[in-house]
C-alpha positions, 0 to 999 in steps of 0.5 A: 852726289857727283855726276858724269858728263856726256850722258854717261850715267850718274855716280855718287857715294852712299853713306848708308852702304859705304860704297860708290854707286853708278847708274846708267841706261842699257837700252830699252826693255821689251815693254819700251821702258828705259832699261836702267842699271846699277853698279857698285864699287869701293872707289869712284874710279872702279864704278866709272870703269864698270860703267864704261865696260857695261856701256861698251857691252850695250854698244856691241850688243853683248850686254845681258840682263840678269836672269833667274830663269831655269833651264828646264823652264825654258825647255818647257816653254819652247815645247809649249810654243812649238805645240801652240804654233802648230809646229808639233802634232800631238804625237810629236809633242808626246815625244818631246815631253818624253825627252824633257822628262829625261832632261829633268833627271840631269844636273842642268834641270834646275840650274839657272841658264846664266850659271850653266858652264860648258862642263855642266853640259858635257857632264849632263850628256856624259850621263846619258850613255845608257840611252840609245843614240837616237835618244841622245840625239833628241836630247842634244837637239832640245838642249841646243834649242834652249841655248838658242832661245836664251841668246834670242831672249838676251839671257846669254851672249852665246850658245855653247854649241856654237863653239867648235869642239866645246860640246862632246856628244857621247856615244851610246853604250847600247848596241845599235839595232837595225830594222832589216828586211825579211829574207826570202826564206823568212818571208815564206815562213812568215806567209805560211804562219800568217795563212793559219790566221783569219782576222783583221790583223792578217789583212793589215800585215799582208797589205804592209808586205805588198805595198810598203805602206807604214802601218799608221797609213794602213790604219788610216785608210778610208773607203774613198782611198781605195780605187779597185777599178784602177788598182790604186790606193790614195794615201793622204793621212796617217794614224797618230796619237793625241796628247793622251797617247790615244790613237787618232786619225791624222789630217796628213801623212808623216811627211809632205811627200807621204801623200801619194798613189800606189798600186794594188798588187793582185796578192791583196786586191781581194782584201779590200772587198771584205770591208765596207765601213767608211774607215776600213780597219777598226776593231769594235768600231774603234781605231786600232793602235799601232802597237796592237799590230806590232805585238801581233806581228811579233807573235807571228815571227816568233811562231815562224822562228824568225829573228828569235832572240838568242840569249847567252849566259855570261858569268863574271869573275865574281861568279855573277851570272848575266844574260845577253841578248844577241839579237842585233835587229829590231823585230817590228812591223817596219820590217815589212816595209823594208821587205817590200822595198828589198823585193822591189830592188831585187826585181829591178825596180828603179830607185826613183820609182821606189822613192815615189811608192815609199813616199820618201822626200828625197831619193837620197833617203831611198838610196841611203836606206837600201845601200846594201841591197842596191849594191847587191843588185848592182853586182848581179847586173855586173855579173850579167854583163861579164857573162854576156861579154864572155859569150862574145 
């Protein structure tokens, strides 16, 4: 056995292996013990060169230990840590798990993180085109966080997403659908159809239309939140879902800025005199699921002939017939929130006031969400100025 000088490691020849072996230290492990590593070679010089190369990696912080950890295991660990650290509520946890299930179907799932190449990531992403752009974005975020964690744990040297132009994010083949406001005529049709109803769902939908509240916020309203003397609703929480996907009363709103006071318009004030339970809206003393209200809303819209799907029959060159849904907007209860905001803008409400009522974190969210409506309002105001100057 021969030794190297200056603490650079030990090199010796193994008769059993018929190879030269070099041992050196590479810092310390997480438990504080010395991290000893071994390299092999056909010649003493080859081993010596390997030791110098590896020690240089240690000194420049690019040395990584061999790891067997799988991509999907680290992704699961990240979600678990976020949930246990209270960074995810139950509802957000469920959405993360759904994203994880999609990743489990990709080529990355059972690959060792250290073996994953840029082309592997791009291949996985390219096969996600049939998902919505929103889903693709969530998947990209989770993949990126896995590689960030791998760098932090010294499993890899660099996150591929940090290399400019390396990762290609695909565009969904699905047509983007927008949540749009009801037109004034649609709103009239909606209210006419709703007037034929006499149930708790009718009241919930009316409150959504005349306050801009999210359905989860309405379903979380308690008696103490309603101030009929001052015509104010105190919003401080929302309905969410637990890990079993069951509705539960949350302890806060969707965002910090969601805590707010909003006015009670005359159109809905009488509704609040009808309910005296601590939690205002329940069904058989149980929490109402958001999806139940959404289903009821869709039935109302269908009966009122609002945004009914237009199905077009298409035949390809082989004579195979397919059906295409030409509906370009999403029909759900969030339309009522957009409708309220649109009517406010049309009435001349300032963006900063609307921001507070809707509970947007930043005014740019309000402006960007309702850009076209604000532009139409701006054009109308310019017409007023033009007509005024023409009269002078």
